[in-house]
C-alpha positions as CSV (number, residue, x, y, z in Angstrom):
1,M,-9.0,-9.9,2.2
2,N,-6.4,-9.2,-0.5
3,L,-7.2,-6.3,-2.8
4,F,-6.3,-8.2,-6.0
5,L,-8.2,-11.3,-5.0
6,T,-11.3,-9.2,-5.5
7,C,-10.6,-8.8,-9.2
8,E,-11.1,-11.1,-12.2
9,F,-7.4,-11.7,-12.9
10,H,-7.3,-14.0,-9.9
11,D,-9.9,-16.3,-11.6
12,Q,-7.9,-16.4,-14.8
13,S,-4.5,-17.9,-15.6
14,S,-1.8,-16.7,-13.2
15,S,0.7,-16.1,-16.0
16,T,0.8,-14.3,-19.3
17,P,2.5,-15.3,-22.6
18,S,5.2,-12.7,-22.1
19,G,5.6,-13.4,-18.4
20,K,4.9,-9.8,-17.6
21,L,1.7,-8.3,-16.4
22,L,0.5,-4.7,-17.0
23,I,-2.3,-3.2,-15.0
24,V,-4.0,0.1,-15.6
25,A,-6.2,1.1,-12.7
26,I,-8.7,3.9,-13.0
27,L,-9.9,5.1,-9.6
28,G,-12.9,7.4,-9.3
29,I,-12.7,9.1,-5.9
30,N,-15.7,10.3,-3.9
31,P,-15.5,13.9,-2.8
32,G,-13.6,14.5,0.4
33,H,-11.4,11.3,0.0
34,E,-8.9,12.6,-2.6
35,D,-6.2,13.6,-0.1
36,K,-6.4,10.3,1.7
37,I,-6.2,8.3,-1.5
38,H,-3.3,10.4,-2.7
39,E,-1.4,9.6,0.5
40,I,-2.2,5.9,0.2
41,L,-0.9,5.8,-3.4
42,K,2.3,7.5,-2.3
43,I,2.9,4.8,0.2
44,A,2.1,2.1,-2.4
45,K,4.5,3.7,-4.9
46,E,7.2,4.0,-2.3
47,D,7.0,0.3,-1.5
48,A,6.7,-0.7,-5.2
49,N,9.9,1.2,-6.0
50,S,11.8,-0.4,-3.1
51,D,13.3,-3.8,-2.4
52,K,10.0,-4.8,-0.8
53,E,8.6,-5.6,-4.2
54,P,11.5,-6.9,-6.4
55,K,9.1,-8.1,-9.2
56,T,7.4,-4.7,-9.6
57,L,9.0,-3.1,-12.6
58,T,6.8,0.0,-12.9
59,Y,4.4,1.7,-10.5
60,R,3.3,5.1,-11.7
61,T,0.5,7.3,-10.3
62,G,-1.4,10.2,-11.7
63,R,-4.4,12.4,-11.1
64,S,-6.7,13.8,-13.8
65,I,-6.8,17.5,-14.3
66,S,-9.3,19.9,-15.8
67,P,-8.5,21.9,-18.9
68,T,-7.4,24.7,-16.6
69,G,-5.1,22.4,-14.6
70,Q,-7.2,21.9,-11.6
71,P,-7.0,18.5,-9.9
72,Q,-10.0,16.2,-10.4
73,S,-11.4,13.2,-8.6
74,E,-9.9,10.5,-10.8
75,F,-6.6,8.8,-10.3
76,V,-4.7,6.4,-12.5
77,V,-2.1,3.8,-11.6
78,I,0.1,2.1,-14.2
79,E,1.7,-1.0,-12.9
80,E,4.1,-3.5,-14.5
81,Y,5.2,-6.8,-12.9
82,A,8.0,-9.1,-14.1
83,D,6.2,-12.2,-12.9
84,A,2.4,-12.0,-13.3
85,K,1.6,-14.1,-10.2
86,V,4.5,-13.4,-7.8
87,G,4.8,-9.7,-8.6
88,L,1.1,-9.1,-8.2
89,M,0.9,-11.0,-4.9
90,E,4.0,-9.2,-3.5
91,H,2.3,-5.9,-4.3
92,A,-1.1,-6.9,-3.1
93,A,0.3,-7.8,0.4
94,G,1.9,-4.3,0.7
95,R,0.8,-1.4,3.0
96,G,-0.7,0.6,0.1
97,S,-2.8,-2.2,-1.2
98,V,-4.1,-3.1,2.2
99,A,-4.9,0.6,2.8
100,L,-6.7,0.9,-0.6
101,L,-8.9,-2.1,0.2
102,K,-9.8,-0.5,3.5
103,A,-10.6,2.8,1.8
104,R,-12.7,0.9,-0.8
105,E,-14.7,-0.8,2.0
106,E,-15.2,2.7,3.6
107,G,-16.7,4.1,0.4
108,A,-13.9,6.3,-0.8
109,F,-14.3,5.2,-4.4
110,S,-17.0,6.1,-6.9
111,S,-15.5,3.6,-9.3
112,F,-12.6,1.1,-9.2
113,N,-11.6,-0.4,-12.5
114,L,-8.6,-2.7,-13.0
115,N,-7.6,-3.5,-16.6
116,F,-5.1,-6.3,-17.2
117,Y,-2.7,-6.6,-20.2
118,D,0.1,-8.8,-21.5
119,E,3.1,-7.0,-22.9
120,F,4.0,-7.6,-26.5
């Protein structure tokens, strides 16, 4: 199963007025899974920033921190695709997305929110 076929964007129009698609993913991680998800996101970022995903314009990852700078169990991914349908599908077929889906099925996430935007 494709990670992004589990989200609502698949059921909506496969294009946007601008032609670009922005996604902000907020991932709550269950205790003990943070290092695994960190490594998976590094793989996803490596592929997104390579020739494997030519329609991926931006793929940025981050981890929340406490006021004292300690890493927390929430990650953010900011994604931008030049072609809403093709770019998203290229990325969804990648190693990182497949591994994230597997981690999701294994209960690594306390929350998994994908928010879709059109650029203006």
